[in-house]
CHARMM internal coordinates of N, CA and C (Angstrom, degrees):
IC EDIT
DIST 1 N 1 CA 1.4928
DIST 1 CA 1 C 1.5149
ANGL 1 N 1 CA 1 C 111.51
DIST 1 C 2 N 1.2815
ANGL 1 CA 1 C 2 N 120.24
DIHE 1 N 1 CA 1 C 2 N -25.89
DIST 2 N 2 CA 1.4391
ANGL 1 C 2 N 2 CA 123.54
DIHE 1 CA 1 C 2 N 2 CA -174.44
DIST 2 CA 2 C 1.5519
ANGL 2 N 2 CA 2 C 109.47
DIHE 1 C 2 N 2 CA 2 C -61.53
DIST 2 C 3 N 1.2861
ANGL 2 CA 2 C 3 N 120.70
DIHE 2 N 2 CA 2 C 3 N -35.92
DIST 3 N 3 CA 1.4520
ANGL 2 C 3 N 3 CA 119.95
DIHE 2 CA 2 C 3 N 3 CA -179.62
DIST 3 CA 3 C 1.5553
ANGL 3 N 3 CA 3 C 110.28
DIHE 2 C 3 N 3 CA 3 C -63.71
DIST 3 C 4 N 1.3218
ANGL 3 CA 3 C 4 N 119.75
DIHE 3 N 3 CA 3 C 4 N -45.07
DIST 4 N 4 CA 1.4516
ANGL 3 C 4 N 4 CA 120.16
DIHE 3 CA 3 C 4 N 4 CA -177.62
DIST 4 CA 4 C 1.5296
ANGL 4 N 4 CA 4 C 109.87
DIHE 3 C 4 N 4 CA 4 C -67.77
DIST 4 C 5 N 1.3135
ANGL 4 CA 4 C 5 N 116.75
DIHE 4 N 4 CA 4 C 5 N -32.07
DIST 5 N 5 CA 1.5275
ANGL 4 C 5 N 5 CA 118.88
DIHE 4 CA 4 C 5 N 5 CA 175.93
DIST 5 CA 5 C 1.4965
ANGL 5 N 5 CA 5 C 110.67
DIHE 4 C 5 N 5 CA 5 C -62.42
DIST 5 C 6 N 1.3593
ANGL 5 CA 5 C 6 N 115.46
DIHE 5 N 5 CA 5 C 6 N -44.21
DIST 6 N 6 CA 1.4524
ANGL 5 C 6 N 6 CA 119.13
DIHE 5 CA 5 C 6 N 6 CA 178.92
DIST 6 CA 6 C 1.5186
ANGL 6 N 6 CA 6 C 112.47
DIHE 5 C 6 N 6 CA 6 C -65.37
DIST 6 C 7 N 1.3286
ANGL 6 CA 6 C 7 N 116.32
DIHE 6 N 6 CA 6 C 7 N -34.56
DIST 7 N 7 CA 1.4770
ANGL 6 C 7 N 7 CA 119.05
DIHE 6 CA 6 C 7 N 7 CA 178.29
DIST 7 CA 7 C 1.5188
ANGL 7 N 7 CA 7 C 111.32
DIHE 6 C 7 N 7 CA 7 C -69.91
DIST 7 C 8 N 1.3385
ANGL 7 CA 7 C 8 N 118.32
DIHE 7 N 7 CA 7 C 8 N -39.52
DIST 8 N 8 CA 1.4790
ANGL 7 C 8 N 8 CA 120.40
DIHE 7 CA 7 C 8 N 8 CA 176.54
DIST 8 CA 8 C 1.5618
ANGL 8 N 8 CA 8 C 107.09
DIHE 7 C 8 N 8 CA 8 C -61.37
DIST 8 C 9 N 1.3131
ANGL 8 CA 8 C 9 N 118.02
DIHE 8 N 8 CA 8 C 9 N -45.05
DIST 9 N 9 CA 1.4373
ANGL 8 C 9 N 9 CA 122.58
DIHE 8 CA 8 C 9 N 9 CA -177.71
DIST 9 CA 9 C 1.5459
ANGL 9 N 9 CA 9 C 109.15
DIHE 8 C 9 N 9 CA 9 C -59.39
DIST 9 C 10 N 1.3271
ANGL 9 CA 9 C 10 N 115.56
DIHE 9 N 9 CA 9 C 10 N -44.68
DIST 10 N 10 CA 1.4557
ANGL 9 C 10 N 10 CA 120.21
DIHE 9 CA 9 C 10 N 10 CA 178.84
DIST 10 CA 10 C 1.4686
ANGL 10 N 10 CA 10 C 113.34
DIHE 9 C 10 N 10 CA 10 C -63.91
DIST 10 C 11 N 1.3358
ANGL 10 CA 10 C 11 N 118.32
DIHE 10 N 10 CA 10 C 11 N -49.25
DIST 11 N 11 CA 1.4513
ANGL 10 C 11 N 11 CA 121.44
DIHE 10 CA 10 C 11 N 11 CA -178.59
DIST 11 CA 11 C 1.5126
ANGL 11 N 11 CA 11 C 113.13
DIHE 10 C 11 N 11 CA 11 C -59.82
DIST 11 C 12 N 1.3220
ANGL 11 CA 11 C 12 N 115.92
DIHE 11 N 11 CA 11 C 12 N -44.19
DIST 12 N 12 CA 1.4716
ANGL 11 C 12 N 12 CA 120.66
DIHE 11 CA 11 C 12 N 12 CA -176.92
DIST 12 CA 12 C 1.4795
ANGL 12 N 12 CA 12 C 115.13
DIHE 11 C 12 N 12 CA 12 C -86.96
DIST 12 C 13 N 1.3640
ANGL 12 CA 12 C 13 N 120.32
DIHE 12 N 12 CA 12 C 13 N 4.38
DIST 13 N 13 CA 1.4013
ANGL 12 C 13 N 13 CA 121.01
DIHE 12 CA 12 C 13 N 13 CA 179.18
DIST 13 CA 13 C 1.5500
ANGL 13 N 13 CA 13 C 112.03
DIHE 12 C 13 N 13 CA 13 C -91.57
DIST 13 C 14 N 1.3051
ANGL 13 CA 13 C 14 N 113.97
DIHE 13 N 13 CA 13 C 14 N -13.43
DIST 14 N 14 CA 1.5057
ANGL 13 C 14 N 14 CA 117.10
DIHE 13 CA 13 C 14 N 14 CA 175.85
DIST 14 CA 14 C 1.5222
ANGL 14 N 14 CA 14 C 110.76
DIHE 13 C 14 N 14 CA 14 C -74.48
DIST 14 C 15 N 1.3283
ANGL 14 CA 14 C 15 N 117.16
DIHE 14 N 14 CA 14 C 15 N 164.25
DIST 15 N 15 CA 1.4402
ANGL 14 C 15 N 15 CA 120.75
DIHE 14 CA 14 C 15 N 15 CA 179.30
DIST 15 CA 15 C 1.5386
ANGL 15 N 15 CA 15 C 110.24
DIHE 14 C 15 N 15 CA 15 C -59.21
DIST 15 C 16 N 1.3359
ANGL 15 CA 15 C 16 N 117.12
DIHE 15 N 15 CA 15 C 16 N -45.98
DIST 16 N 16 CA 1.4559
ANGL 15 C 16 N 16 CA 119.18
DIHE 15 CA 15 C 16 N 16 CA 177.69
DIST 16 CA 16 C 1.5083
ANGL 16 N 16 CA 16 C 112.35
DIHE 15 C 16 N 16 CA 16 C -64.38
DIST 16 C 17 N 1.2602
ANGL 16 CA 16 C 17 N 119.83
DIHE 16 N 16 CA 16 C 17 N -34.45
DIST 17 N 17 CA 1.4531
ANGL 16 C 17 N 17 CA 122.70
DIHE 16 CA 16 C 17 N 17 CA 179.11
DIST 17 CA 17 C 1.5192
ANGL 17 N 17 CA 17 C 110.24
DIHE 16 C 17 N 17 CA 17 C -67.71
DIST 17 C 18 N 1.3650
ANGL 17 CA 17 C 18 N 115.40
DIHE 17 N 17 CA 17 C 18 N -41.18
DIST 18 N 18 CA 1.4596
ANGL 17 C 18 N 18 CA 118.76
DIHE 17 CA 17 C 18 N 18 CA 177.87
DIST 18 CA 18 C 1.5160
ANGL 18 N 18 CA 18 C 111.38
DIHE 17 C 18 N 18 CA 18 C -66.88
DIST 18 C 19 N 1.3053
ANGL 18 CA 18 C 19 N 119.99
DIHE 18 N 18 CA 18 C 19 N -36.53
DIST 19 N 19 CA 1.4340
ANGL 18 C 19 N 19 CA 122.95
DIHE 18 CA 18 C 19 N 19 CA 178.90
DIST 19 CA 19 C 1.5537
ANGL 19 N 19 CA 19 C 109.27
DIHE 18 C 19 N 19 CA 19 C -68.69
DIST 19 C 20 N 1.3353
ANGL 19 CA 19 C 20 N 117.40
DIHE 19 N 19 CA 19 C 20 N -38.69
DIST 20 N 20 CA 1.4809
ANGL 19 C 20 N 20 CA 118.10
DIHE 19 CA 19 C 20 N 20 CA 177.24
DIST 20 CA 20 C 1.4867
ANGL 20 N 20 CA 20 C 110.68
DIHE 19 C 20 N 20 CA 20 C -67.26
DIST 20 C 21 N 1.3064
ANGL 20 CA 20 C 21 N 119.76
DIHE 20 N 20 CA 20 C 21 N -42.63
DIST 21 N 21 CA 1.4491
ANGL 20 C 21 N 21 CA 121.05
DIHE 20 CA 20 C 21 N 21 CA 176.58
DIST 21 CA 21 C 1.5744
ANGL 21 N 21 CA 21 C 112.21
DIHE 20 C 21 N 21 CA 21 C -61.27
DIST 21 C 22 N 1.2663
ANGL 21 CA 21 C 22 N 115.95
DIHE 21 N 21 CA 21 C 22 N -42.13
DIST 22 N 22 CA 1.4705
ANGL 21 C 22 N 22 CA 120.20
DIHE 21 CA 21 C 22 N 22 CA 178.28
DIST 22 CA 22 C 1.5281
ANGL 22 N 22 CA 22 C 110.16
DIHE 21 C 22 N 22 CA 22 C -62.60
DIST 22 C 23 N 1.3557
ANGL 22 CA 22 C 23 N 116.00
DIHE 22 N 22 CA 22 C 23 N -39.83
DIST 23 N 23 CA 1.4375
ANGL 22 C 23 N 23 CA 118.23
DIHE 22 CA 22 C 23 N 23 CA 177.73
DIST 23 CA 23 C 1.5605
ANGL 23 N 23 CA 23 C 110.50
DIHE 22 C 23 N 23 CA 23 C -65.93
DIST 23 C 24 N 1.2792
ANGL 23 CA 23 C 24 N 116.88
DIHE 23 N 23 CA 23 C 24 N -43.52
DIST 24 N 24 CA 1.4745
ANGL 23 C 24 N 24 CA 122.46
DIHE 23 CA 23 C 24 N 24 CA 178.06
DIST 24 CA 24 C 1.5576
ANGL 24 N 24 CA 24 C 110.63
DIHE 23 C 24 N 24 CA 24 C -57.81
DIST 24 C 25 N 1.3453
ANGL 24 CA 24 C 25 N 116.13
DIHE 24 N 24 CA 24 C 25 N -40.29
DIST 25 N 25 CA 1.4516
ANGL 24 C 25 N 25 CA 118.79
DIHE 24 CA 24 C 25 N 25 CA 177.93
DIST 25 CA 25 C 1.5232
ANGL 25 N 25 CA 25 C 110.90
DIHE 24 C 25 N 25 CA 25 C -67.46
DIST 25 C 26 N 1.3138
ANGL 25 CA 25 C 26 N 115.84
DIHE 25 N 25 CA 25 C 26 N -39.10
DIST 26 N 26 CA 1.5189
ANGL 25 C 26 N 26 CA 118.51
DIHE 25 CA 25 C 26 N 26 CA -175.00
DIST 26 CA 26 C 1.5289
ANGL 26 N 26 CA 26 C 109.65
DIHE 25 C 26 N 26 CA 26 C -70.19
DIST 26 C 27 N 1.2891
ANGL 26 CA 26 C 27 N 120.32
DIHE 26 N 26 CA 26 C 27 N -32.07
DIST 27 N 27 CA 1.4504
ANGL 26 C 27 N 27 CA 121.52
DIHE 26 CA 26 C 27 N 27 CA -179.39
DIST 27 CA 27 C 1.4978
ANGL 27 N 27 CA 27 C 112.77
DIHE 26 C 27 N 27 CA 27 C -91.08
DIST 27 C 28 N 1.3046
ANGL 27 CA 27 C 28 N 118.54
DIHE 27 N 27 CA 27 C 28 N -2.92
DIST 28 N 28 CA 1.4720
ANGL 27 C 28 N 28 CA 121.81
DIHE 27 CA 27 C 28 N 28 CA 179.23
DIST 28 CA 28 C 1.5701
ANGL 28 N 28 CA 28 C 110.22
DIHE 27 C 28 N 28 CA 28 C -123.25
DIST 28 C 29 N 1.2793
ANGL 28 CA 28 C 29 N 113.51
DIHE 28 N 28 CA 28 C 29 N -85.51
DIST 29 N 29 CA 1.4661
ANGL 28 C 29 N 29 CA 121.89
DIHE 28 CA 28 C 29 N 29 CA -170.90
DIST 29 CA 29 C 1.5336
ANGL 29 N 29 CA 29 C 111.45
DIHE 28 C 29 N 29 CA 29 C -58.87
DIST 29 C 30 N 1.3343
ANGL 29 CA 29 C 30 N 118.40
DIHE 29 N 29 CA 29 C 30 N -40.46
DIST 30 N 30 CA 1.4177
ANGL 29 C 30 N 30 CA 121.74
DIHE 29 CA 29 C 30 N 30 CA -175.91
DIST 30 CA 30 C 1.5300
ANGL 30 N 30 CA 30 C 113.15
DIHE 29 C 30 N 30 CA 30 C -88.88
DIST 30 C 31 N 1.2990
ANGL 30 CA 30 C 31 N 117.38
DIHE 30 N 30 CA 30 C 31 N -1.06
DIST 31 N 31 CA 1.4511
ANGL 30 C 31 N 31 CA 121.64
DIHE 30 CA 30 C 31 N 31 CA -179.95
DIST 31 CA 31 C 1.4776
ANGL 31 N 31 CA 31 C 112.13
DIHE 30 C 31 N 31 CA 31 C -69.34
DIST 31 C 32 N 1.3324
ANGL 31 CA 31 C 32 N 118.28
DIHE 31 N 31 CA 31 C 32 N 143.81
DIST 32 N 32 CA 1.4455
ANGL 31 C 32 N 32 CA 124.71
DIHE 31 CA 31 C 32 N 32 CA -178.33
DIST 32 CA 32 C 1.4944
ANGL 32 N 32 CA 32 C 108.81
DIHE 31 C 32 N 32 CA 32 C -117.83
DIST 32 C 33 N 1.3415
ANGL 32 CA 32 C 33 N 114.59
DIHE 32 N 32 CA 32 C 33 N 132.65
DIST 33 N 33 CA 1.4700
ANGL 32 C 33 N 33 CA 119.93
DIHE 32 CA 32 C 33 N 33 CA 177.46
DIST 33 CA 33 C 1.4843
ANGL 33 N 33 CA 33 C 109.18
DIHE 32 C 33 N 33 CA 33 C -108.52
DIST 33 C 34 N 1.3555
ANGL 33 CA 33 C 34 N 114.20
DIHE 33 N 33 CA 33 C 34 N 151.03
DIST 34 N 34 CA 1.4583
ANGL 33 C 34 N 34 CA 120.73
DIHE 33 CA 33 C 34 N 34 CA 176.78
DIST 34 CA 34 C 1.5086
ANGL 34 N 34 CA 34 C 110.17
DIHE 33 C 34 N 34 CA 34 C -82.35
DIST 34 C 35 N 1.3140
ANGL 34 CA 34 C 35 N 115.31
DIHE 34 N 34 CA 34 C 35 N 177.85
DIST 35 N 35 CA 1.4461
ANGL 34 C 35 N 35 CA 121.01
DIHE 34 CA 34 C 35 N 35 CA 179.59
DIST 35 CA 35 C 1.4884
ANGL 35 N 35 CA 35 C 115.18
DIHE 34 C 35 N 35 CA 35 C -64.75
DIST 35 C 36 N 1.2929
ANGL 35 CA 35 C 36 N 118.02
DIHE 35 N 35 CA 35 C 36 N -19.46
DIST 36 N 36 CA 1.4878
ANGL 35 C 36 N 36 CA 123.94
DIHE 35 CA 35 C 36 N 36 CA -178.90
DIST 36 CA 36 C 1.5018
ANGL 36 N 36 CA 36 C 115.28
DIHE 35 C 36 N 36 CA 36 C -93.06
DIST 36 C 37 N 1.3320
ANGL 36 CA 36 C 37 N 116.68
DIHE 36 N 36 CA 36 C 37 N 13.30
DIST 37 N 37 CA 1.4580
ANGL 36 C 37 N 37 CA 120.01
DIHE 36 CA 36 C 37 N 37 CA 179.91
DIST 37 CA 37 C 1.5572
ANGL 37 N 37 CA 37 C 107.83
DIHE 36 C 37 N 37 CA 37 C -67.67
DIST 37 C 38 N 1.3036
ANGL 37 CA 37 C 38 N 115.12
DIHE 37 N 37 CA 37 C 38 N 136.73
DIST 38 N 38 CA 1.4368
ANGL 37 C 38 N 38 CA 121.97
DIHE 37 CA 37 C 38 N 38 CA -179.41
DIST 38 CA 38 C 1.5380
ANGL 38 N 38 CA 38 C 109.92
DIHE 37 C 38 N 38 CA 38 C -77.75
DIST 38 C 39 N 1.2887
ANGL 38 CA 38 C 39 N 114.85
DIHE 38 N 38 CA 38 C 39 N 163.20
DIST 39 N 39 CA 1.4543
ANGL 38 C 39 N 39 CA 123.04
DIHE 38 CA 38 C 39 N 39 CA 177.18
DIST 39 CA 39 C 1.5243
ANGL 39 N 39 CA 39 C 108.60
DIHE 38 C 39 N 39 CA 39 C -62.74
DIST 39 C 40 N 1.4014
ANGL 39 CA 39 C 40 N 115.02
DIHE 39 N 39 CA 39 C 40 N -39.02
DIST 40 N 40 CA 1.4750
ANGL 39 C 40 N 40 CA 118.16
DIHE 39 CA 39 C 40 N 40 CA -179.57
DIST 40 CA 40 C 1.5388
ANGL 40 N 40 CA 40 C 110.24
DIHE 39 C 40 N 40 CA 40 C -68.13
DIST 40 C 41 N 1.3019
ANGL 40 CA 40 C 41 N 118.68
DIHE 40 N 40 CA 40 C 41 N -38.76
DIST 41 N 41 CA 1.4756
ANGL 40 C 41 N 41 CA 121.84
DIHE 40 CA 40 C 41 N 41 CA 178.46
DIST 41 CA 41 C 1.5133
ANGL 41 N 41 CA 41 C 109.50
DIHE 40 C 41 N 41 CA 41 C -60.11
DIST 41 C 42 N 1.3437
ANGL 41 CA 41 C 42 N 114.56
DIHE 41 N 41 CA 41 C 42 N -46.66
DIST 42 N 42 CA 1.5107
ANGL 41 C 42 N 42 CA 119.99
DIHE 41 CA 41 C 42 N 42 CA -176.55
DIST 42 CA 42 C 1.5147
ANGL 42 N 42 CA 42 C 110.44
DIHE 41 C 42 N 42 CA 42 C -66.94
DIST 42 C 43 N 1.3628
ANGL 42 CA 42 C 43 N 118.57
DIHE 42 N 42 CA 42 C 43 N -35.59
DIST 43 N 43 CA 1.4559
ANGL 42 C 43 N 43 CA 119.53
DIHE 42 CA 42 C 43 N 43 CA 178.79
DIST 43 CA 43 C 1.5211
ANGL 43 N 43 CA 43 C 109.96
DIHE 42 C 43 N 43 CA 43 C -69.67
DIST 43 C 44 N 1.3033
ANGL 43 CA 43 C 44 N 117.72
DIHE 43 N 43 CA 43 C 44 N -40.90
DIST 44 N 44 CA 1.4796
ANGL 43 C 44 N 44 CA 122.77
DIHE 43 CA 43 C 44 N 44 CA 178.14
DIST 44 CA 44 C 1.5285
ANGL 44 N 44 CA 44 C 108.46
DIHE 43 C 44 N 44 CA 44 C -61.99
DIST 44 C 45 N 1.2956
ANGL 44 CA 44 C 45 N 118.13
DIHE 44 N 44 CA 44 C 45 N -44.91
DIST 45 N 45 CA 1.4856
ANGL 44 C 45 N 45 CA 121.92
DIHE 44 CA 44 C 45 N 45 CA -178.37
DIST 45 CA 45 C 1.4915
ANGL 45 N 45 CA 45 C 108.81
DIHE 44 C 45 N 45 CA 45 C -65.22
DIST 45 C 46 N 1.3927
ANGL 45 CA 45 C 46 N 121.42
DIHE 45 N 45 CA 45 C 46 N -39.74
DIST 46 N 46 CA 1.4031
ANGL 45 C 46 N 46 CA 124.25
DIHE 45 CA 45 C 46 N 46 CA 179.51
DIST 46 CA 46 C 1.5224
ANGL 46 N 46 CA 46 C 110.64
DIHE 45 C 46 N 46 CA 46 C -60.72
DIST 46 C 47 N 1.3026
ANGL 46 CA 46 C 47 N 115.68
DIHE 46 N 46 CA 46 C 47 N -42.57
DIST 47 N 47 CA 1.4454
ANGL 46 C 47 N 47 CA 122.75
DIHE 46 CA 46 C 47 N 47 CA -179.50
DIST 47 CA 47 C 1.5485
ANGL 47 N 47 CA 47 C 109.84
DIHE 46 C 47 N 47 CA 47 C -61.46
DIST 47 C 48 N 1.3303
ANGL 47 CA 47 C 48 N 114.63
DIHE 47 N 47 CA 47 C 48 N -47.25
DIST 48 N 48 CA 1.4433
ANGL 47 C 48 N 48 CA 119.50
DIHE 47 CA 47 C 48 N 48 CA 178.58
DIST 48 CA 48 C 1.5291
ANGL 48 N 48 CA 48 C 113.28
DIHE 47 C 48 N 48 CA 48 C -61.24
DIST 48 C 49 N 1.3079
ANGL 48 CA 48 C 49 N 115.97
DIHE 48 N 48 CA 48 C 49 N -41.76
DIST 49 N 49 CA 1.4703
ANGL 48 C 49 N 49 CA 121.41
DIHE 48 CA 48 C 49 N 49 CA 175.89
DIST 49 CA 49 C 1.4877
ANGL 49 N 49 CA 49 C 111.76
DIHE 48 C 49 N 49 CA 49 C -62.21
DIST 49 C 50 N 1.2988
ANGL 49 CA 49 C 50 N 117.41
DIHE 49 N 49 CA 49 C 50 N -41.92
DIST 50 N 50 CA 1.4606
ANGL 49 C 50 N 50 CA 121.95
DIHE 49 CA 49 C 50 N 50 CA 177.29
DIST 50 CA 50 C 1.5165
ANGL 50 N 50 CA 50 C 109.94
DIHE 49 C 50 N 50 CA 50 C -58.23
DIST 50 C 51 N 1.3220
ANGL 50 CA 50 C 51 N 119.40
DIHE 50 N 50 CA 50 C 51 N -42.31
DIST 51 N 51 CA 1.4612
ANGL 50 C 51 N 51 CA 120.52
DIHE 50 CA 50 C 51 N 51 CA -177.77
DIST 51 CA 51 C 1.5812
ANGL 51 N 51 CA 51 C 109.33
DIHE 50 C 51 N 51 CA 51 C -68.08
DIST 51 C 52 N 1.2971
ANGL 51 CA 51 C 52 N 118.70
DIHE 51 N 51 CA 51 C 52 N -38.94
DIST 52 N 52 CA 1.4566
ANGL 51 C 52 N 52 CA 120.96
DIHE 51 CA 51 C 52 N 52 CA 177.29
DIST 52 CA 52 C 1.5597
ANGL 52 N 52 CA 52 C 110.59
DIHE 51 C 52 N 52 CA 52 C -63.80
DIST 52 C 53 N 1.3053
ANGL 52 CA 52 C 53 N 113.98
DIHE 52 N 52 CA 52 C 53 N -44.62
DIST 53 N 53 CA 1.4758
ANGL 52 C 53 N 53 CA 118.33
DIHE 52 CA 52 C 53 N 53 CA 178.31
DIST 53 CA 53 C 1.5537
ANGL 53 N 53 CA 53 C 111.39
DIHE 52 C 53 N 53 CA 53 C -61.87
DIST 53 C 54 N 1.3388
ANGL 53 CA 53 C 54 N 116.86
DIHE 53 N 53 CA 53 C 54 N -35.50
DIST 54 N 54 CA 1.4736
ANGL 53 C 54 N 54 CA 121.16
DIHE 53 CA 53 C 54 N 54 CA 175.96
DIST 54 CA 54 C 1.5125
ANGL 54 N 54 CA 54 C 109.77
DIHE 53 C 54 N 54 CA 54 C -62.52
DIST 54 C 55 N 1.3294
ANGL 54 CA 54 C 55 N 115.80
DIHE 54 N 54 CA 54 C 55 N -47.73
DIST 55 N 55 CA 1.4997
ANGL 54 C 55 N 55 CA 121.78
DIHE 54 CA 54 C 55 N 55 CA 177.81
DIST 55 CA 55 C 1.5103
ANGL 55 N 55 CA 55 C 107.91
DIHE 54 C 55 N 55 CA 55 C -53.77
DIST 55 C 56 N 1.3313
ANGL 55 CA 55 C 56 N 117.14
DIHE 55 N 55 CA 55 C 56 N -51.51
DIST 56 N 56 CA 1.4822
ANGL 55 C 56 N 56 CA 121.17
DIHE 55 CA 55 C 56 N 56 CA -175.15
DIST 56 CA 56 C 1.5120
ANGL 56 N 56 CA 56 C 109.06
DIHE 55 C 56 N 56 CA 56 C -62.34
DIST 56 C 57 N 1.3568
ANGL 56 CA 56 C 57 N 119.65
DIHE 56 N 56 CA 56 C 57 N -40.15
DIST 57 N 57 CA 1.4636
ANGL 56 C 57 N 57 CA 119.46
DIHE 56 CA 56 C 57 N 57 CA -179.58
DIST 57 CA 57 C 1.5259
ANGL 57 N 57 CA 57 C 111.10
DIHE 56 C 57 N 57 CA 57 C -65.57
DIST 57 C 58 N 1.3420
ANGL 57 CA 57 C 58 N 115.78
DIHE 57 N 57 CA 57 C 58 N -38.12
DIST 58 N 58 CA 1.4779
ANGL 57 C 58 N 58 CA 118.74
DIHE 57 CA 57 C 58 N 58 CA 177.07
DIST 58 CA 58 C 1.5370
ANGL 58 N 58 CA 58 C 111.54
DIHE 57 C 58 N 58 CA 58 C -64.95
DIST 58 C 59 N 1.3200
ANGL 58 CA 58 C 59 N 117.19
DIHE 58 N 58 CA 58 C 59 N -40.43
DIST 59 N 59 CA 1.5085
ANGL 58 C 59 N 59 CA 121.11
DIHE 58 CA 58 C 59 N 59 CA 175.76
DIST 59 CA 59 C 1.5012
ANGL 59 N 59 CA 59 C 110.40
DIHE 58 C 59 N 59 CA 59 C -60.89
DIST 59 C 60 N 1.3240
ANGL 59 CA 59 C 60 N 116.53
DIHE 59 N 59 CA 59 C 60 N -44.53
DIST 60 N 60 CA 1.4679
ANGL 59 C 60 N 60 CA 119.38
DIHE 59 CA 59 C 60 N 60 CA -178.14
DIST 60 CA 60 C 1.4978
ANGL 60 N 60 CA 60 C 111.36
DIHE 59 C 60 N 60 CA 60 C -65.44
DIST 60 C 61 N 1.3190
ANGL 60 CA 60 C 61 N 117.67
DIHE 60 N 60 CA 60 C 61 N -42.36
DIST 61 N 61 CA 1.5094
ANGL 60 C 61 N 61 CA 121.84
DIHE 60 CA 60 C 61 N 61 CA 177.35
DIST 61 CA 61 C 1.5747
ANGL 61 N 61 CA 61 C 109.76
DIHE 60 C 61 N 61 CA 61 C -64.70
DIST 61 C 62 N 1.2766
ANGL 61 CA 61 C 62 N 115.91
DIHE 61 N 61 CA 61 C 62 N -36.06
DIST 62 N 62 CA 1.5196
ANGL 61 C 62 N 62 CA 120.24
DIHE 61 CA 61 C 62 N 62 CA -176.64
DIST 62 CA 62 C 1.5201
ANGL 62 N 62 CA 62 C 109.20
DIHE 61 C 62 N 62 CA 62 C -71.24
DIST 62 C 63 N 1.3761
ANGL 62 CA 62 C 63 N 116.35
DIHE 62 N 62 CA 62 C 63 N -31.79
DIST 63 N 63 CA 1.4701
ANGL 62 C 63 N 63 CA 119.58
DIHE 62 CA 62 C 63 N 63 CA -178.61
DIST 63 CA 63 C 1.5260
ANGL 63 N 63 CA 63 C 110.67
DIHE 62 C 63 N 63 CA 63 C -85.60
DIST 63 C 64 N 1.2853
ANGL 63 CA 63 C 64 N 117.65
DIHE 63 N 63 CA 63 C 64 N -14.64
DIST 64 N 64 CA 1.5078
ANGL 63 C 64 N 64 CA 121.07
DIHE 63 CA 63 C 64 N 64 CA -177.08
DIST 64 CA 64 C 1.5593
ANGL 64 N 64 CA 64 C 109.48
DIHE 63 C 64 N 64 CA 64 C -128.30
DIST 64 C 65 N 1.3080
ANGL 64 CA 64 C 65 N 116.90
DIHE 64 N 64 CA 64 C 65 N 67.02
DIST 65 N 65 CA 1.4485
ANGL 64 C 65 N 65 CA 117.35
DIHE 64 CA 64 C 65 N 65 CA 178.58
DIST 65 CA 65 C 1.5059
ANGL 65 N 65 CA 65 C 113.53
DIHE 64 C 65 N 65 CA 65 C -63.72
DIST 65 C 66 N 1.2814
ANGL 65 CA 65 C 66 N 117.15
DIHE 65 N 65 CA 65 C 66 N 139.14
DIST 66 N 66 CA 1.4760
ANGL 65 C 66 N 66 CA 121.36
DIHE 65 CA 65 C 66 N 66 CA 177.57
DIST 66 CA 66 C 1.4329
ANGL 66 N 66 CA 66 C 112.77
DIHE 65 C 66 N 66 CA 66 C -116.73
END
COOR INIT
IC SEED 1 N 1 CA 1 C
IC BUILD
């Protein structure tokens, strides 16, 4: 798994990679729903957030090999 972690860190360390990750965060983790959001919308959003968090964890591990 270490190789893929290093690859994520490499891809997202570029200016373009940082901009893409920032965009992913803005459309997922930082998104705000109103009180009328459906259960389906919230589940879909949670799944998207989970993916972005997974990418961030892989980047962190790739940047901090142990």
